[in-house]
C-alpha positions in Angstrom: 0.0 0.0 0.0 1.3 3.5 -0.9 1.7 5.9 1.9 -0.6 9.0 1.6 2.3 11.5 1.8 3.8 9.9 -1.4 0.6 10.5 -3.4 0.2 13.6 -5.6 -1.5 16.6 -4.1 -3.5 19.5 -5.5 -5.0 22.7 -4.0 -8.8 23.1 -4.1 -9.8 26.0 -6.2 -12.7 26.8 -3.9 -11.5 26.4 -0.3 -7.7 26.4 -0.9 -7.0 23.3 1.1 -4.6 20.6 -0.1 -6.1 17.2 -1.1 -4.4 14.0 -2.2 -5.0 11.7 -5.2 -7.7 9.1 -4.8 -8.2 5.9 -6.6 -11.6 7.0 -8.0 -9.8 9.9 -9.6 -7.2 7.7 -11.4 -8.7 8.3 -14.9 -9.4 12.0 -14.5 -6.8 13.4 -12.1 -5.7 16.1 -14.5 -9.3 17.4 -14.6 -9.9 17.4 -10.8 -10.0 20.9 -9.4 -12.1 20.6 -6.2 -11.5 18.5 -3.1 -15.2 17.4 -2.7 -18.7 17.5 -4.2 -19.5 20.2 -1.7 -16.7 22.5 -2.9 -17.7 21.9 -6.5 -21.3 22.8 -5.9 -20.4 25.9 -3.8 -18.2 27.1 -6.6 -20.9 26.5 -9.2 -23.5 28.4 -7.1 -21.1 31.3 -6.5 -20.5 31.6 -10.2 -24.2 31.6 -10.9 -24.9 34.3 -8.3 -22.2 36.6 -9.8 -23.8 36.7 -13.2 
């Protein structure tokens, strides 16, 4: 098993927290920009309110 500190990390574009690679993101890691569904939906609702 790979230790979590050896996995790639990214910064969430919504909350700014660091998050690690997950197996479910193995096919789309380059496209992942948010750490959770909650951050993704909050970012989407914020974009809609600004327009």
